C-alpha angles and dihedrals in degrees: 000000000000126000120214110234093210104047099015093231121149118232138171120278096246095058115104098194132039110255094217105044104010096237113159117241124221115260112244109182091199096055108025102072092053108068120179091237092056092046092051092047091048091051092049092049093049090048092050093049090048092051092049091051092047092050092048095055108103116243116252115232119257118265106261094202106062133028104233138153089257093055089046093052093044094051091044091052092047091049093049090049089054089048093053093043094049091048090050091053092050092050093069114105096231124029120212130187091267090063091047089051089051091051091049091048089055090056094046091048092050091049091053094054112111110221134176117265093259091062097045095097091048090049090052090051090050092051091048090048092052090047090054090047089054090054091047088059093043095051092043089053090052093046095245095136097165090058090045090052092051091050090047089056094049091045089055089051091051092048091050090048089049091053091048092052090048091051090051091051091047091054095050098043130156095017100048118150 
């Protein structure tokens, strides 16, 4: 920041004249090209690009051998991603067979994840939840809204049970049975 010697107003480094009184500033080739505004915008841009890259990196699967904080966090992030993706599929106005296939693939992928023994009950609840979500979409596609409502209720029960199991595992880490 520069300070005008005439009116004592602060201004950015890249300005050549005071905005209040119009006094010309000295040119300093070491300071002038690097204004604070440009530096802050560059830092924000680099941070945003870093965040986008970090979010795009696929999640590694949890370690099936030991029950650790890392395997807990990985499985929790994977489960929450399945939750968001399945909700986004169900939000569409009309479901087609491609969306039903996507819901079924979420269930099959979740069932194929190898998890440590402490996360097995949570994995079973996640698989059951994704199975109920598939049937919600299937019944909605057929127009059987009462059956879809019943499956929505049971899917909510499985998701709550999943969260309870994950909380229990979080409390006993790293010495879970």
